[in-house]
C-alpha positions in Angstrom: 0.8 -2.5 44.6 -2.4 -0.6 45.4 -5.8 -1.9 44.3 -6.1 0.8 41.7 -2.7 -0.1 40.2 -3.7 -3.7 40.2 -6.9 -2.9 38.3 -4.9 -0.9 35.7 -2.3 -3.7 35.4 -5.0 -6.3 34.7 -6.7 -4.0 32.2 -3.4 -3.5 30.4 -2.8 -7.2 30.3 -6.3 -7.6 28.9 -5.7 -5.1 26.2 -2.4 -6.7 25.4 -4.1 -10.1 25.0 -6.7 -8.4 22.8 -3.9 -7.0 20.7 -2.4 -10.4 20.2 -5.8 -11.7 19.1 -6.1 -8.9 16.6 -2.7 -9.6 15.2 -3.5 -13.3 14.9 -6.8 -12.6 13.1 -5.2 -10.2 10.7 -2.2 -12.5 9.9 -4.5 -15.4 9.3 -6.8 -13.3 7.1 -3.8 -12.0 5.2 -2.3 -15.5 4.6 -5.6 -16.9 3.5 -6.3 -14.0 1.1 -2.8 -14.0 -0.5 -2.9 -17.7 -0.9 -6.2 -17.6 -2.9 -5.9 -14.4 -5.0 -4.8 -14.7 -8.6 -6.1 -11.4 -10.0 -4.0 -9.6 -12.6 -2.1 -6.7 -11.1 -3.4 -3.1 -11.4 -1.6 -1.0 -14.1 0.1 1.2 -11.5 1.2 -2.0 -9.6 2.7 -3.4 -12.8 4.8 -0.3 -13.2 6.3 -0.7 -9.7 6.8 -4.5 -10.3 8.6 -3.8 -13.5 10.9 -1.3 -11.8 11.5 -3.8 -8.9 12.4 -6.4 -11.5 15.3 -4.3 -12.8 16.7 -4.2 -9.2 16.2 -7.9 -9.0 18.1 -8.5 -12.2 21.0 -6.4 -10.9 21.2 -8.5 -7.7 20.9 -11.8 -9.5 23.8 -10.7 -11.8 25.8 -9.7 -8.8 25.9 -6.1 -10.1 25.6 -4.2 -6.8 26.9 -1.0 -8.3 24.0 -0.8 -10.7 21.6 -1.6 -7.9 22.9 1.3 -5.9 22.9 3.6 -8.9 19.3 2.9 -9.6 18.4 3.3 -6.0 20.2 6.6 -5.3 20.2 8.6 -8.5 18.9 7.0 -11.7 15.5 7.9 -13.2 13.1 5.0 -12.8 9.9 6.7 -13.8 7.5 9.2 -12.1 8.4 8.1 -8.6 11.6 7.9 -6.5 13.3 4.6 -6.4 13.4 3.4 -2.8 10.2 1.4 -2.9 10.9 -0.7 -6.0 14.5 -1.1 -4.8 13.3 -2.6 -1.5 10.9 -4.8 -3.3 13.7 -6.0 -5.6 15.9 -6.7 -2.7 13.2 -8.7 -0.9 12.4 -10.5 -4.2 16.0 -11.5 -4.5 16.1 -12.6 -0.9 13.1 -14.9 -1.7 15.1 -16.5 -4.5 13.4 -14.7 -7.4 10.5 -16.5 -9.1 7.2 -14.9 -10.3 6.0 -11.7 -8.5 2.7 -13.5 -7.9 4.3 -15.8 -5.4 3.0 -15.3 -1.9 6.6 -15.0 -0.5 7.2 -12.1 -2.9 3.9 -10.4 -2.3 4.5 -10.6 1.4 6.9 -7.7 1.3 4.0 -5.3 1.4 2.7 -7.0 4.5 6.1 -6.4 6.1 5.7 -2.7 5.5 2.3 -2.8 7.2 3.9 -4.6 10.2 6.5 -1.9 10.5 3.8 0.7 10.5 2.1 -1.1 13.4 5.5 -1.2 15.2 5.9 2.5 14.7 2.4 3.2 16.2 3.1 0.9 19.1 6.4 2.8 19.9 4.7 6.2 19.4 1.9 5.3 21.8 4.3 4.1 24.4 6.4 7.3 24.2 3.2 9.4 24.5 2.0 7.7 27.7 0.0 4.6 26.7 0.4 1.4 28.7 1.9 -1.5 26.9 -1.5 -3.1 26.3 -3.1 0.0 24.9 -0.1 0.8 22.7 0.0 -2.8 21.4 -3.7 -2.6 20.6 -3.1 0.6 18.6 -0.3 -1.0 16.7 -2.4 -4.1 16.1 -5.3 -2.1 14.8 -3.0 -0.4 12.3 -2.7 -3.8 10.6 -6.5 -3.9 10.2 -7.1 -0.4 8.8 -9.2 -1.2 5.7 -7.3 0.9 3.1 -3.9 0.0 4.6 -4.8 -3.7 4.7 -5.9 -3.6 1.1 -2.7 -1.8 0.0 -0.6 -4.4 1.8 -1.8 -6.9 -0.8 -0.6 -4.8 -3.7 2.7 -3.5 -5.0 2.1 0.2 -4.1 4.5 2.6 -2.4 1.9 4.0 0.0 2.5 1.0 2.4 6.2 1.8 2.7 5.4 5.4 3.1 3.0 4.6 5.9 5.7 2.7 7.7 8.3 5.5 7.3 5.8 8.1 8.5 4.9 6.1 11.7 8.6 5.3 12.4 9.7 8.9 11.9 7.0 10.2 14.3 8.2 7.6 16.8 11.7 8.9 16.5 10.4 12.5 16.9 9.1 11.8 20.4 12.7 12.2 21.6 13.3 15.7 20.2 12.3 17.4 23.5 14.8 15.4 25.5 18.2 16.6 26.5 19.9 13.9 24.5 18.2 14.7 21.3 21.0 13.9 18.8 20.0 10.3 18.0 16.3 11.2 17.8 17.1 14.0 15.4 19.2 11.7 13.2 16.3 9.2 13.3 13.8 11.9 12.2 16.1 13.1 9.4 16.8 9.6 8.2 13.0 8.8 8.2 12.2 12.0 6.3 15.0 11.4 3.8 13.8 7.8 3.1 10.2 9.0 2.9 11.2 11.6 0.3 12.9 8.7 -1.7 9.6 6.8 -1.5 7.2 9.4 -2.8 7.1 13.1 -3.5 4.2 13.8 -1.2 6.1 12.5 1.9 6.2 15.9 3.8 2.4 16.2 3.7 2.2 13.0 5.9 5.0 13.6 8.3 5.1 17.3 9.1 1.7 17.8 10.7 2.4 15.1 13.3 6.0 16.2 13.6 5.2 19.7 14.6 2.4 18.6 16.9 4.8 16.3 18.7 7.6 18.7 19.5 9.1 22.1 19.0 11.2 22.2 15.9 14.1 22.0 18.3 17.3 20.7 16.6 15.6 21.1 13.2 19.0 21.9 11.5 20.1 18.4 12.4 17.2 16.4 11.1 16.8 18.7 8.1 20.4 18.3 7.2 20.3 14.5 7.6 17.1 14.2 5.6 18.5 16.4 2.8 21.7 14.5 2.6 19.8 11.2 2.2 17.4 12.4 -0.5 19.7 14.9 -2.3 21.5 12.7 -4.8 18.3 11.4 -6.4 16.4 14.7 -6.2 19.3 16.7 -7.6 19.7 14.5 -10.6 16.0 14.1 -11.3 14.7 17.6 -10.4 13.7 18.6 -14.0 11.7 15.4 -14.5 10.0 15.8 -11.2 9.2 19.5 -11.9 7.5 18.5 -15.1 5.6 15.7 -13.3 4.5 18.2 -10.6 3.3 20.6 -13.3 1.2 17.9 -14.9 -0.4 17.2 -11.5 -1.3 20.8 -11.0 -3.3 20.9 -14.3 -5.1 17.7 -13.4 -8.8 18.1 -14.2 -11.8 16.2 -12.8 -15.5 16.4 -13.3 -16.2 17.0 -9.6 -17.2 20.4 -8.3 -15.0 22.4 -6.0 -17.2 21.4 -3.1 -16.9 17.7 -4.0 -13.1 18.1 -4.2 -13.0 19.7 -0.8 -15.0 16.7 0.7 -13.2 14.1 -1.4 -11.2 12.6 1.4 -13.9 12.7 4.2 -16.1 10.9 1.7 -13.6 8.2 0.8 -13.0 7.6 4.5 -16.7 7.0 5.1 -17.2 4.9 2.0 -14.2 2.6 1.7 -10.9 3.7 3.1 -12.3 3.1 6.6 -16.0 2.6 6.3 -18.8 3.8 8.7 -17.9 1.4 11.6 -14.3 2.6 11.7 -15.2 6.2 11.3 -17.8 6.2 14.1 -15.6 4.3 16.5 -12.7 6.7 15.8 -14.9 9.7 16.4 -16.1 8.3 19.8 -12.5 7.4 20.6 -11.2 10.9 19.8 -13.9 12.5 22.1 -13.0 10.1 24.9 -9.2 10.6 24.5 -9.5 14.4 24.4 -11.5 14.4 27.7 -8.8 12.7 29.7 -5.7 14.6 30.8 -3.6 11.5 30.5 -4.4 11.0 26.8 -5.1 14.5 25.6 -1.7 15.3 24.2 -1.6 11.9 22.4 -5.0 12.6 20.9 -3.9 16.1 19.7 -0.8 14.6 18.0 -2.7 11.7 16.5 -5.5 14.0 15.1 -3.0 16.5 13.8 -1.3 13.6 12.0 -4.5 12.4 10.4 -6.6 15.6 10.0 -3.7 17.9 9.3 -2.5 15.6 6.6 -5.9 15.3 5.0 -6.2 19.0 4.9 -2.9 19.3 3.1 -3.9 16.5 0.7 -7.1 18.4 -0.2 -4.9 21.1 -1.7 -3.4 18.7 -4.2 -5.5 18.6 -7.5 -5.0 14.9 -7.9 -7.4 12.9 -5.8 -6.8 9.2 -5.1 -8.0 7.3 -2.0 -4.7 5.5 -1.6 -2.9 8.8 -0.8 -4.7 8.9 2.6 -3.2 5.6 3.7 -0.1 7.1 5.6 -2.4 9.3 7.7 -4.9 6.6 8.9 -2.7 5.1 11.7 -3.3 8.2 13.7 -6.9 7.0 14.2 -5.7 3.6 15.4 -3.6 5.5 17.9 -6.6 7.4 19.2 -8.6 4.2 19.6 -5.8 2.7 21.6 -5.8 5.8 23.8 -9.5 5.6 24.5 -9.1 1.9 25.3 -6.5 2.7 28.0 -8.9 4.9 30.0 -11.9 2.7 29.2 -10.7 -0.8 28.7 -14.1 -2.2 27.7 -14.0 0.2 24.7 -11.1 -2.0 23.4 -13.6 -4.7 22.6 -14.7 -2.5 19.7 -11.4 -3.7 18.1 -13.0 -7.1 17.3 -15.8 -5.3 15.4 -13.3 -3.3 13.5 -11.3 -6.4 12.5 -14.6 -8.0 11.6 -15.5 -5.1 9.3 -12.1 -5.3 7.5 -12.5 -9.1 7.2 -16.0 -8.7 5.7 -14.7 -6.3 3.1 -11.9 -8.7 2.4 -14.2 -11.6 1.6 -17.4 -10.1 0.1 -18.5 -7.6 -2.5 -20.1 -4.7 -0.5 -21.1 -1.2 -1.3 -18.1 -0.1 0.8 -15.4 -1.8 -1.4 -17.1 -1.0 -4.7 -16.3 2.4 -6.3 -19.3 4.8 -5.8 -20.7 7.1 -8.5 -18.9 10.0 -6.7 -15.6 8.2 -7.1 -16.3 7.6 -10.8 -16.7 11.3 -11.3 -13.1 11.7 -10.2 -11.9 8.6 -12.1 -14.2 8.1 -15.1 -12.1 5.3 -16.5 -11.6 2.5 -14.1 -11.5 3.6 -10.4 -9.0 1.6 -8.4 -10.1 -0.4 -5.4 -7.8 -1.9 -2.9 -9.8 -3.9 -0.4 -11.7 -6.6 -2.3 -12.4 -10.4 -2.2 -9.7 -12.7 -3.5 -10.1 -13.8 -7.1 -8.9 -17.5 -7.4 -9.5 -17.5 -11.2 -8.5 -13.9 -11.8 -5.5 -14.4 -14.0 -7.8 -14.7 -17.1 -6.0 -17.8 -18.4 -2.6 -16.2 -18.6 -0.8 -18.9 -16.6 -2.5 -21.7 -18.5 -1.3 -20.2 -21.8 2.2 -19.7 -20.3 2.3 -23.4 -19.2 1.3 -24.6 -22.6 3.9 -22.4 -24.4 6.6 -23.5 -21.9 5.9 -27.2 -22.7 6.4 -26.6 -26.4 8.4 -23.4 -26.8 7.8 -22.2 -30.4 10.3 -20.5 -32.6 8.3 -17.3 -32.6 4.9 -16.1 -31.4 2.1 -13.8 -32.5 -1.1 -12.6 -30.8 -4.1 -11.9 -32.9 -7.1 -10.0 -31.5 -7.5 -8.1 -28.3 -9.4 -8.6 -25.0 -10.1 -5.5 -22.9 -10.2 -6.4 -19.3 -13.3 -4.8 -17.7 -13.2 -2.5 -14.6 -15.1 -5.2 -12.7 -11.9 -7.3 -12.8 -9.3 -4.6 -12.3 -7.8 -1.5 -13.8 -5.0 -3.0 -15.9 -3.4 -3.4 -19.3 -5.2 -5.5 -22.1 -4.8 -9.2 -22.0 -2.2 -9.5 -24.7 0.1 -7.1 -22.9 0.1 -9.4 -19.9 1.5 -12.3 -21.8 5.0 -11.1 -22.6 6.1 -10.4 -19.0 4.5 -13.6 -17.8 6.4 -15.6 -20.4 9.7 -13.9 -19.6 9.2 -14.5 -15.8 8.6 -18.1 -16.6 11.9 -18.3 -18.4 10.4 -18.6 -21.9 12.0 -16.3 -24.3 10.0 -16.3 -27.5 10.5 -13.6 -30.2 7.5 -11.9 -31.7 6.6 -12.4 -35.4 3.9 -11.7 -37.9 0.8 -14.0 -37.7 1.8 -15.5 -41.1 5.3 -16.4 -40.1 4.9 -17.2 -36.3 5.5 -20.6 -35.0 2.6 -20.1 -32.6 -0.4 -17.9 -33.2 -2.7 -17.1 -30.2 -6.1 -16.0 -31.4 -8.2 -14.1 -28.9 -11.9 -14.0 -29.2 -15.4 -15.0 -28.0 -15.8 -18.6 -26.8 -16.6 -21.0 -29.5 -14.8 -19.3 -32.3 -11.7 -20.7 -34.0 -10.0 -24.1 -33.8 -6.5 -25.0 -32.8 -4.4 -27.5 -31.0 -5.3 -26.0 -27.6 -8.1 -23.8 -26.4 -7.8 -22.0 -23.1 -11.2 -20.7 -21.9 -11.3 -17.2 -20.2 -14.6 -17.5 -18.4 -14.4 -14.1 -16.7 -14.4 -12.4 -20.1 -16.6 -14.9 -21.9 -13.7 -15.6 -24.3 -10.9 -18.0 -25.2 -7.4 -18.1 -26.3 -6.9 -20.5 -29.2 -3.3 -21.7 -29.5 -2.4 -22.8 -33.1 1.1 -24.3 -33.5 2.5 -24.6 -37.0 
C-alpha cells in the first residue's frame, strides 16, 4: 500500500468512527426524547394512528384477508394505505398496547434508519469510501425535520426511506445486468405511490440524474403493478382530493409562495448551521472530479424536488423531508475529499440536539409560516413535554378503576397552539379509554353514571379533581 493510499485509508476509518459516533448520539437523543414526551398527538397524526389501529385490530383478530384488503384497495381516507398498514403491523408485532408506548412510536425511527441505510448505499455506489458513505447515512438520521418527523406518526418518514432506497436501486440501471435494479426501482416507486400521492416529485429528479431511463418499461411496469389495485379503485376520491388541493388558498403573496421552501429550510427544517454547511459542502464536492457526479445527483434530488414542490399550491414544511437526505450525501462527499470537514458533523448533530431540547426561534413557527397556516402551524422538532397529555391518562386511570355504567363530558377545553395542533380535550378521552380497554357508553349529563366537568381550576366539586395545569383548568369527576 502506498503512502497516499494509507492516508486515505486512515481518513476513511476516521470518518467511519465519526459516523458511529453520530449514530450513537442520535440514538441516545431519540431514546431519551421518546421516553420523556407525553404530548397529545397532532390532529393529522391522530388520523394516521386511527387508520393504523384498524389494521392492528385485523391482525389481533387473525383476519389477514381484511388486513390485505385495507392495504391494497380499500379507501382509508385522503392518503394511500401503506404507511398505516406498516404501522399497524409493527404495532401488532409489539403486542398492541397504547400508541404512546415507546416501542410503538419507535416504528417511525425505523423508517429514519432505513433512509440512512439508503443514503449509505447510494453514496457507496456513487464512489464514496465506506467512511464517507457511512457519515452521509448517519447525518441523515440527524436532519432536523426528518428527526422531528421520526417522533410522529406521519407518512413522510416512510416516504423518505422509500425515496432513498429507490435511488440506491437505480444506481444499477446503467449496468449490463440491469433486471434486478429495474425491479427494485419499480418496487420502490410502487410502494412510494402507496405511501403518498406526491411520491414521484421526490423520486424522479434524482432518478433521472442518476441514469438514463434505460429499461424504463420494466420499472414503470413493476411500479404500476404494485400501485394499480389501490389507485384504480380509489381514483375518483383521489381526483376530488387533488382538485381540493389545487384551489387551496393562502394569504402569502406569489413571491412568498415561491420562496416558501427555501425559507423553511433556513428557519426550521434545517436551520442556518445545516444550510451553510451544506452550501460549503456542495461547492467542495462540485470542485472535485471524484465527487462531482455524486454532487449533481444529490443536488438534483434535493433542489429539483423542491422546485417541483413549489408548483403545488399546498405548502407544508413536512413535504420537504424526503428531499433533505441529498444534502447529507453532499456533506459526506465533501468529507471524503477533505476529512477534517467531517468534524462539522458534530456541530450539525449538536444543532439538532439543541432544537430537540430547547425552545428556539428555529423550532417555533415564524410569522411568515403563520401567514400560510393561520390556524395552528405544525412544528415537528421541539422539546419533549413530560406533562403534555393534559390530564387525559389520569382521568383514564380513574375511570378504569371504577368503570361507570355510562359517561358524559360537560364543557370544553380548546388546546392552544402552544401545546399542539390537535382536537379539543373531550375528543381525546374516548379513544384513550377505548385503548385502555374501558368501554363506557355515552349518556346525557342527567342520566350518566359519571359526569366529567371541564372548566377553570377551582370551579366545581366532585369525588375527584384532575388538574390540567397547562390549560389552567381541571376535570372534575362526579360519580353518581
